[in-house]
Each structure stands twice: as structure tokens, then as C-alpha cells.
C-alpha positions in Angstrom: 64.3 -65.2 190.3 67.5 -63.9 188.8 70.2 -66.4 187.7 72.6 -66.7 190.6 76.0 -65.3 190.0 77.8 -67.8 192.2 78.7 -71.4 192.0 77.6 -74.5 193.9 80.3 -75.6 196.3 80.5 -79.2 195.1 79.5 -80.5 198.6 77.2 -83.6 198.3 77.4 -85.1 201.8 76.3 -83.9 205.2 78.1 -84.3 208.6 77.2 -83.8 212.2 79.3 -81.8 214.7 81.5 -84.8 215.4 82.3 -85.1 211.7 80.3 -88.2 211.1 78.2 -88.5 207.9 74.5 -88.1 208.3 71.4 -88.0 206.0 71.1 -84.6 204.4 67.3 -84.4 204.5 66.2 -81.8 207.1 69.8 -81.0 208.1 69.8 -77.5 206.7 73.3 -78.1 205.4 74.9 -77.0 202.1 74.5 -80.5 200.5 70.7 -80.6 201.2 70.1 -77.5 199.1 73.0 -77.4 196.7 72.4 -73.7 196.0 74.3 -71.9 193.2 75.0 -72.6 189.5 75.3 -76.4 189.1 78.4 -78.0 187.7 78.2 -79.6 184.3 78.5 -83.4 184.2 81.7 -83.1 182.2 83.2 -80.1 183.8 86.6 -79.9 182.2 87.7 -80.2 178.5 91.4 -80.9 177.9 93.0 -79.2 174.9 96.6 -80.5 174.9 98.3 -78.3 177.5 95.3 -76.2 178.4 92.0 -77.0 180.2 88.6 -75.3 179.6 86.4 -75.2 182.6 82.9 -75.5 181.2 81.4 -74.2 184.4 83.1 -70.8 184.4 84.3 -70.4 180.8 87.8 -69.9 182.0 90.8 -71.6 180.4 93.7 -72.8 182.7 97.2 -74.1 182.1 97.0 -77.9 182.6 100.2 -77.7 184.5 99.3 -76.3 187.9 102.9 -75.3 188.5 104.1 -73.8 185.2 106.9 -71.8 186.9 108.3 -74.9 188.5 109.0 -73.3 191.8 107.5 -70.7 194.2 107.9 -67.0 193.4 107.2 -63.6 195.2 104.0 -62.0 194.0 105.6 -59.4 191.6 107.7 -62.2 190.0 104.6 -64.2 189.5 103.1 -61.3 187.6 106.3 -61.0 185.7 106.3 -64.7 184.9 102.8 -64.4 183.3 103.9 -61.5 181.3 106.9 -63.5 180.0 104.7 -66.4 179.0 102.6 -63.9 177.0 105.6 -62.5 175.2 106.5 -66.1 174.2 102.9 -67.0 173.2 103.2 -69.9 175.6 100.7 -72.7 175.2 99.4 -71.0 172.1 98.1 -67.8 173.7 99.3 -64.4 174.7 96.8 -63.3 177.3 97.7 -65.4 180.3 97.5 -63.9 183.8 97.2 -64.7 187.5 93.6 -65.4 188.5 91.8 -63.1 190.8 90.6 -64.6 194.1 87.1 -65.6 192.9 88.6 -67.2 189.8 91.0 -69.3 191.7 88.4 -70.3 194.3 86.1 -71.4 191.4 88.3 -74.4 190.9 87.7 -75.7 194.4 85.6 -78.6 195.4 84.3 -78.6 199.0 83.8 -82.4 198.9 87.5 -83.2 198.3 90.9 -82.6 199.9 94.5 -83.0 199.1 93.9 -81.4 196.7 90.6 -79.6 197.1 89.8 -80.0 193.4 86.9 -81.8 191.7 87.2 -85.6 191.5 88.8 -86.7 188.2 90.2 -83.2 187.5 92.8 -83.2 184.6 95.4 -81.0 186.1 99.0 -82.0 186.7 101.6 -80.9 189.3 99.1 -79.6 191.8 101.0 -78.5 194.9 99.3 -78.9 198.3 100.1 -75.4 199.3 99.4 -71.7 198.7 98.8 -70.2 195.2 98.9 -66.5 194.5 96.0 -64.5 193.1 96.2 -61.2 191.4 94.0 -59.5 194.1 95.7 -57.3 196.7 94.4 -57.3 200.2 92.4 -54.2 201.1 93.4 -54.5 204.7 97.1 -54.0 203.7 98.0 -53.5 200.1 101.5 -54.9 200.7 99.7 -58.3 201.0 97.9 -60.3 198.4 95.3 -63.0 198.6 96.2 -66.7 198.1 94.4 -70.0 198.1 95.6 -73.2 199.8 95.0 -76.2 197.5 95.3 -78.8 200.2 92.0 -77.9 201.9 90.7 -74.7 200.2 91.3 -72.0 202.7 91.8 -68.4 201.4 93.9 -65.8 203.3 96.5 -63.1 202.5 100.2 -62.9 202.8 103.1 -60.5 202.2 103.8 -60.0 198.5 107.5 -60.8 199.2 106.6 -64.4 200.3 107.2 -67.3 197.9 104.2 -69.2 196.6 103.1 -71.0 193.5 101.1 -69.6 190.6 98.6 -71.0 188.1 97.8 -69.4 184.8 94.3 -68.5 183.6 92.9 -66.7 180.5 89.5 -65.6 179.4 86.6 -63.9 181.3 83.8 -65.7 183.1 80.2 -64.8 182.7 79.2 -66.4 186.0 81.8 -65.2 188.5 81.3 -61.7 189.9 84.1 -59.1 189.8 85.9 -58.9 193.2 85.2 -55.1 193.6 88.9 -54.3 193.4 89.5 -51.3 191.2 93.0 -50.1 192.3 96.5 -51.5 191.7 99.5 -51.7 194.0 103.2 -52.6 193.9 104.8 -55.2 196.2 105.4 -52.5 198.9 101.7 -51.6 198.9 102.1 -48.3 197.0 99.3 -47.5 194.5 100.6 -47.6 191.0 97.4 -46.7 189.1 95.5 -49.0 186.7 94.5 -49.0 183.1 96.4 -47.1 180.5 98.4 -45.2 183.1 99.6 -48.3 184.7 103.4 -49.1 184.5 103.9 -52.1 182.4 105.9 -53.9 185.1 102.8 -54.1 187.4 100.2 -55.1 184.8 98.0 -58.2 185.1 96.5 -57.2 188.5 92.9 -57.8 189.4 92.2 -54.0 189.7 93.4 -53.5 186.2 91.5 -56.3 184.5 88.3 -56.4 186.7 87.4 -59.8 185.3 83.9 -61.2 185.9 80.3 -60.1 186.0 79.9 -56.4 186.8 77.9 -55.5 189.9 74.5 -54.0 189.2 73.9 -50.4 190.4 72.4 -50.2 192.9 73.5 -53.6 194.1 71.0 -54.0 197.0 67.3 -53.4 197.1 65.9 -52.9 200.6 62.7 -54.7 201.4 61.6 -54.1 205.0 63.9 -56.1 207.3 65.6 -57.8 204.3 67.8 -56.8 201.4 67.9 -58.3 197.9 71.3 -58.7 196.4 70.7 -58.0 192.7 74.0 -59.6 191.7 73.2 -63.1 193.1 69.4 -63.1 193.4 69.8 -63.8 197.2 67.7 -62.2 199.9 69.6 -61.5 203.1 68.4 -60.5 206.6 69.4 -56.8 207.1 70.2 -57.7 210.7 73.5 -59.5 210.2 73.5 -61.2 213.7 70.4 -63.4 213.9 71.3 -65.0 217.2 72.5 -61.8 218.8 75.7 -63.5 219.9 78.3 -66.0 218.7 77.1 -69.6 218.8 78.2 -73.1 218.0 77.5 -74.5 214.5 74.5 -76.6 215.6 72.9 -73.6 217.3 73.3 -71.6 214.1 70.9 -74.0 212.4 68.5 -73.8 215.3 68.5 -70.0 215.0 67.4 -70.2 211.4 64.7 -72.8 212.3 63.3 -70.3 214.8 63.3 -67.6 212.1 61.3 -69.8 209.8 58.7 -70.4 212.5 58.2 -66.7 212.6 58.1 -66.4 208.9 59.9 -63.0 208.8 59.7 -61.2 205.6 56.9 -63.4 204.4 59.3 -66.4 204.0 59.7 -69.7 205.9 62.6 -70.7 203.6 65.4 -69.0 205.4 68.7 -71.0 205.6 72.3 -70.8 206.8 74.2 -69.8 203.7 76.8 -72.0 202.1 80.4 -70.6 201.9 80.1 -69.4 198.3 76.9 -67.5 199.2 78.7 -65.8 202.1 81.8 -65.1 200.1 79.7 -63.4 197.3 79.1 -60.5 199.7 82.8 -59.6 199.9 84.0 -56.4 198.3 87.8 -56.8 197.9 88.3 -53.0 197.9 87.0 -52.8 201.5 87.7 -54.2 205.0 86.4 -53.9 208.5 83.9 -55.1 207.1 84.7 -56.2 203.6 81.3 -55.3 202.3 80.3 -53.0 199.4 80.1 -49.3 200.2 76.6 -48.2 201.2 75.4 -51.7 202.0 72.1 -51.8 204.0 73.2 -54.3 206.7 73.4 -53.6 210.4 75.0 -55.4 213.4 77.8 -56.7 211.1 80.1 -59.1 213.0 83.6 -60.5 212.5 83.0 -64.2 211.7 80.0 -66.0 210.2 79.2 -69.7 210.0 78.4 -71.3 206.7 76.4 -74.5 206.1 79.4 -76.0 204.4 81.5 -78.6 206.2 85.2 -78.7 205.8 85.9 -82.2 204.6 89.6 -81.8 205.4 88.4 -82.2 209.0 84.6 -82.8 209.0 84.1 -81.7 212.6 85.0 -78.2 211.3 82.9 -76.0 209.1 83.7 -73.2 206.7 83.4 -69.6 207.9 83.7 -66.1 206.5 86.0 -63.8 208.4 84.2 -60.7 207.1 86.3 -57.9 208.6 89.2 -59.2 206.5 87.3 -60.9 203.7 89.0 -64.2 204.4 87.6 -67.8 204.0 88.6 -70.1 206.9 87.2 -72.7 209.2 85.9 -73.1 212.7 85.5 -76.1 215.1 81.7 -76.9 214.9 81.4 -77.6 218.6 83.1 -74.4 219.6 82.9 -71.4 217.4 81.5 -69.2 218.6 80.6 -67.5 215.3 77.6 -65.5 214.2 74.6 -66.3 212.1 73.4 -64.5 209.0 70.3 -65.8 207.3 69.6 -66.0 203.6 66.8 -67.2 201.3 66.0 -67.2 197.6 63.6 -64.7 196.0 60.1 -66.2 195.6 
């Protein structure tokens, strides 16, 4: 099986629909399987004012609020550029993280902030942080991540939010799929050598991360193999045929395993990082790679990952937008997409 190009979520406990902790064995939940690249025991290495994340290979400013106050998106890009001109913290290649890089810092077992226990960062604000990734659904908006609980959505680029500086390139985080660049009004400004200096540092210019294989998906009967992550997905992206509550999502997967579709009885409800790995940040409605082999694609999907901010809620992927949010476990109703590993 290929090395997965996505990270474990950090979740180590399981919860029922009322939010009470339960044994993980047989639950089908994220913490039972702990799929993805495991975290190193000593995840962070502090080097004075910078922090190396040994999991991703990225280096972050230890100060999680280096600007000292919220900024609009373009001013956040400008701030990173100014830090580079000064050689701040000993380096001249700081930038805003793309959405997958910023999400890589999250722990789905913690809250306020949603960062790994014992993290070494200072001045973490329990609010929204900008990424360098524009929103495909409206390029006058950009993606941001909320550090209080870990949600990821998009907002107007003229809103004021915090920034966190990163440098380096990860060998375990996929590129987002964004290959175009935009100004604060949503106008395309070009990327690469033709890009105006004032707009540099965007996701579409840098394309940081593991490149996608070509072709990305191999079709195998009623299933498709994602060659980027090594995951095998049902091509029918609506297992239950309707929106269901969280507990019924697990039951639908149990029924699939009884049938043994595709020669496997190891189907599971994906964790939130597995679901998010499917997102192409250059697309929307749905936010899936062009030419994908999936059918019956729906708006919102359950993950097997509980939101520990409120454990009677679970994480969900809002696929038409590409957003990562939550849903009340007893209500939903969200859809079910089954995944398994390659044999």
C-alpha cells in the first residue's frame, strides 16, 4: 500500500451521540483506527523564535501572532513580505500557510486552542487565521482556520484576521490544487514570474506540498483508488441514499461490510483528514478534482471524527464549498461516503 499523504487527526478517544466517552473497540470511529501518518512522540523542536514541526517538516514562527493585531488578507501578505526583507527570525522566505499547512497544526483531541497538548507556541489567539488560499467559490474570499475549535471556512479578503508565518515545504501534505492567484477584489493577477510583486506569497504561486499523481484516480469496478493518499473510495458517494444521523452513518458502513463490496469487508467512515484530502481548492460545487470518477456527489458528509469542542457534534466536510465544519450527531442529516485501505 502507498504511504498515505495525509496526517492522523490526533483524536485518541471515542464518544457516543450524546457526547459521552465510550470504548473505541468496535465503534468504527476515528480513534479506533487512527488512520494517516502518525505523529512523532516529540513533535515540535524549538529553535529560539522558530518551531520545527517534525511531522510535516514545516517551520513556524513561535509567536502565533507576529503582526500583533488582525489584518486584511492583502496586508497579511504584505506583512510576510516585509518580514522577509528584514530577514526576520533569521530567514527571508516566510509566507502565509496554505489551508492544508495551517490545518496540519490542529489536534482534534483538544480545544481552546485546537493545538497538540504541550505545543510550544506563544500568543495563540482563539479566532480566525488567514491562509494563502483563495476560495474557488468566490475569489474575493480566502480560507481561514479557527484556532478555538478547528473549523475552516472562508471570508472576504477585506475582513481583519490574524496571521501565522511558515516556511519550508512539506513532503507529507498534498498541494491544495490551487494554481491561480487573485487580488483582494477577486481579480486574477497571474502567478509565477508574471505575478506582480505586491500579490506574491499566494498558494497558487507557491503550490507547496506533495504534487498530485497523474492520473490521480484509478477506477476499480465500483471503487476508485486515490493514488495520492492510497485510499480506496466507493465510487457511489452516497452510500445510504439519503442524509442520515451520525449513528446511522456507521450502520450503513457495517451493512456494506456484510456484503463485502469490492472484495473488502474493511470499509469505514472516513476521518475528517481523509475526507478533506479529496478537496481540490481550484474547484467548487463540488470541490473535487476535475475528471473525478465519483457519482451521486452530495453537499455534506459525515466523518468519523468527533468535535471535542462539543462532543455531541462531529466533523463534516461541506464538499460543494470545500469547507470543514461540524454537525449535531443526533440530527445531521448528512451523507455517507465509505473508504478503505488498499489490501
